[in-house]
C-alpha positions in Angstrom: 0.0 0.0 0.0 1.5 3.3 -1.1 0.9 6.3 1.2 1.7 10.0 0.6 4.7 11.2 2.6 4.4 12.8 6.0 4.6 16.6 5.6 5.2 19.2 8.3 2.1 21.4 8.8 1.0 24.1 11.2 -2.3 24.2 13.1 -4.9 26.3 11.4 -7.8 28.1 13.1 -10.9 28.2 10.8 -14.5 29.5 11.1 -17.1 27.4 12.8 -19.1 25.0 10.4 -22.1 27.4 10.4 -21.2 31.0 11.3 -24.9 31.9 10.9 -26.2 29.3 13.4 -28.9 30.6 15.8 -30.2 29.3 19.2 -32.7 26.5 18.6 -31.4 25.7 15.1 -30.1 22.2 15.9 -27.7 20.4 13.6 -26.2 22.3 10.7 -27.5 19.8 8.2 -30.0 16.9 8.1 -27.7 14.1 6.8 -28.0 12.4 10.2 -31.7 11.9 9.5 -31.0 9.6 6.6 -29.9 6.8 8.9 -31.3 5.0 11.9 -29.4 4.1 15.0 -28.9 0.5 15.8 -29.3 -0.6 19.4 -26.3 -2.7 20.6 -26.1 -4.6 23.9 -22.4 -4.8 24.7 -23.2 -8.0 26.7 -25.3 -9.7 24.0 -24.9 -13.4 23.8 -22.0 -14.3 21.4 -20.5 -10.7 21.5 -16.9 -10.8 22.5 -15.2 -8.1 24.8 -12.6 -7.7 22.0 -15.4 -6.6 19.6 -16.4 -3.9 22.1 -12.8 -2.8 22.4 -12.5 -2.4 18.6 -15.8 -0.5 18.5 -14.9 1.9 21.3 -11.3 2.8 20.3 -12.5 3.5 16.7 -15.5 5.6 18.0 -14.1 7.4 21.0 -11.6 9.5 19.1 -9.2 11.3 19.1 -7.8 10.1 22.4 -4.8 11.8 24.1 -1.9 9.5 24.9 -0.3 9.2 28.3 3.3 8.1 27.8 4.0 6.5 31.2 7.4 6.0 32.8 7.7 3.8 35.8 10.3 2.1 37.9 9.8 -1.2 39.6 10.8 -2.1 43.2 14.0 -3.7 41.9 14.9 -0.6 39.8 13.7 -2.0 36.5 12.6 0.8 34.2 9.5 0.7 32.0 8.1 3.1 29.4 4.8 2.6 27.5 2.0 4.7 25.9 -1.7 4.4 27.0 -4.6 6.0 25.2 -7.1 5.3 28.0 -5.8 8.5 29.5 -6.9 12.1 30.3 -6.9 14.9 32.8 -9.9 14.9 35.1 -9.2 17.7 37.6 -7.0 20.7 38.0 -7.0 21.5 41.8 -5.3 19.2 42.6 -4.1 18.1 39.1 -5.5 14.6 38.6 -5.1 12.2 35.7 -6.7 8.9 34.9 -4.9 6.0 33.3 -6.8 3.0 32.1 -4.9 -0.2 31.7 -6.9 -3.1 30.2 -6.0 -6.7 30.6 -6.3 -9.5 33.2 -5.5 -8.2 36.7 -4.0 -11.6 37.5 -1.3 -10.9 34.9 -0.6 -7.2 35.3 1.1 -5.1 32.6 4.5 -3.9 33.6 3.3 -0.3 34.0 0.4 -1.3 36.1 2.5 -3.5 38.3 5.2 -0.8 38.9 2.6 1.9 39.6 0.9 -0.2 42.2 4.2 -1.3 43.8 5.8 2.1 44.0 2.9 4.5 43.5 5.0 6.8 41.3 5.3 7.6 37.6 5.8 10.3 35.1 3.3 11.1 32.3 4.8 12.5 29.1 2.9 14.0 26.2 3.8 12.6 22.8 4.6 15.0 19.9 5.2 14.4 16.2 9.0 14.5 16.5 9.3 11.3 18.5 6.1 9.3 17.6 8.0 6.4 16.0 10.2 6.0 19.1 7.2 6.2 21.5 5.2 3.7 19.5 8.1 1.2 19.6 7.8 1.0 23.4 4.5 -0.8 22.8 6.5 -3.9 22.1 5.6 -7.0 24.1 9.0 -7.3 25.7 9.6 -9.2 29.0 9.5 -7.3 32.2 13.2 -7.0 32.6 13.7 -5.3 29.2 14.3 -1.6 29.3 12.1 0.1 26.6 14.1 3.3 27.0 17.0 1.6 25.3 14.9 0.0 22.6 13.3 3.4 21.7 16.5 5.4 22.0 14.7 8.1 24.1 16.4 10.2 26.7 15.6 9.8 30.5 15.8 12.9 32.7 15.9 12.6 36.5 12.7 13.8 38.1 12.6 15.9 41.3 9.7 14.4 43.3 9.4 10.9 42.0 11.9 8.1 41.1 10.8 7.4 37.5 12.6 9.7 35.0 10.7 11.8 32.5 11.2 11.9 28.7 13.6 14.7 27.6 12.1 14.6 24.1 8.6 15.4 25.5 7.6 19.0 25.6 5.3 18.5 28.6 5.9 16.0 31.3 4.2 15.4 34.7 5.6 13.8 37.8 2.8 11.8 39.4 1.9 9.9 42.5 -0.9 7.3 42.7 -3.9 8.3 44.8 -6.4 5.6 43.9 -6.7 2.3 42.1 -10.0 0.6 40.9 -10.2 -2.9 39.5 -12.8 -4.1 37.0 -14.1 -7.6 36.6 -15.2 -9.2 33.3 -18.9 -9.2 32.7 -18.5 -12.4 30.7 -16.6 -14.1 33.5 -16.8 -12.3 36.8 -14.1 -14.5 38.2 -11.6 -12.8 36.0 -10.2 -9.2 36.3 -10.4 -7.3 33.1 -8.7 -4.0 33.7 -7.4 -1.4 36.2 -8.0 2.3 36.4 -5.5 4.5 38.3 -5.9 8.0 39.5 -2.6 9.9 39.6 -2.0 13.3 41.1 0.4 15.6 39.2 2.9 16.9 41.8 5.4 18.5 39.4 5.4 19.7 35.8 8.3 20.0 33.2 7.4 22.3 30.3 9.7 23.1 27.4 10.5 26.8 27.7 9.5 27.8 24.2 6.0 26.2 24.0 4.1 28.3 26.6 3.4 31.9 27.3 5.4 33.9 29.9 3.1 32.8 32.8 3.0 29.2 31.7 -0.8 29.2 31.5 -1.2 28.5 27.7 0.6 26.1 25.4 1.2 26.9 21.7 -0.3 24.0 19.8 1.9 24.8 16.8 5.0 24.1 19.0 3.5 21.2 21.0 2.4 19.3 17.9 0.5 16.7 19.9 -0.3 13.2 18.6 -3.5 11.3 19.4 -4.9 7.8 18.9 -7.7 6.7 16.5 -8.8 3.1 16.0 -6.5 0.2 15.1 -2.9 1.3 14.8 -3.7 4.8 13.5 -2.4 7.9 15.1 -3.5 11.5 14.2 -2.2 15.0 14.3 -4.1 18.2 15.4 -4.1 20.5 12.4 -7.4 22.4 12.4 -9.7 23.8 15.0 -12.5 26.4 15.5 -13.2 28.7 18.4 -16.8 28.6 19.8 -17.3 30.8 22.9 -19.3 29.3 25.8 -22.7 31.0 25.9 -23.8 33.0 29.0 -27.4 32.5 29.8 -28.2 36.1 31.0 -26.5 37.8 28.0 -28.1 35.3 25.6 -31.6 36.1 26.9 -31.0 39.8 26.4 -29.2 39.6 23.0 -31.3 36.9 21.5 -35.0 37.3 22.2 -35.7 33.9 20.5 -33.9 32.2 23.4 -36.8 33.0 25.7 -39.2 31.5 23.3 -37.4 28.2 23.4 -38.0 27.8 27.2 
């Protein structure tokens, strides 16, 4: 399969899909009405959990990637990306990491995080995606993915795991809660682990943020996200839609009152 070459590109801010949209107008076109929704029971007889996995990762997109660095009790380093990841609070900074798989045979990252309760979370950018992806390899526990990927570990200040020098934004984190899930098909088996991690220290490349370090320039961050299968994506376009304020909308748009 021949694919076009990867090209450097900057983020572009465009207008919204319908600049003339008014309150109460609904969707910008009626194409959605041409199709019916199919009801799907995720636990239907004969439906496999893996089929739900494929459906969810291709539908819940794009997903940010948490590139997690951990160190085991014996000092063994591990580095691996997870797309069941996001920020869920800012005061304190809290991140969630979902690690699917049998809880009786924990993935290296999950084992280390529960044993030591420390990690770093690194954001992945375009300039090292190939190296980051290589750490997905199903290597034995004692293998150091840092060496396989050729990435650069930097000593952290408040946790033992190093953070990734190539990453423009890294977070030192400490585990605050762990939740285990059991399989609906076979409740005797664990099916995944969700970990809540508090960010206790940040490392931000000096050129990607404003002077107060409150806003990151997406053209310099060049984040990479996950789609379904093995597909990654870049963030190249966006549009700005202000959040409406109820009182001002009532005064500026009389039709809003008619909708209530």
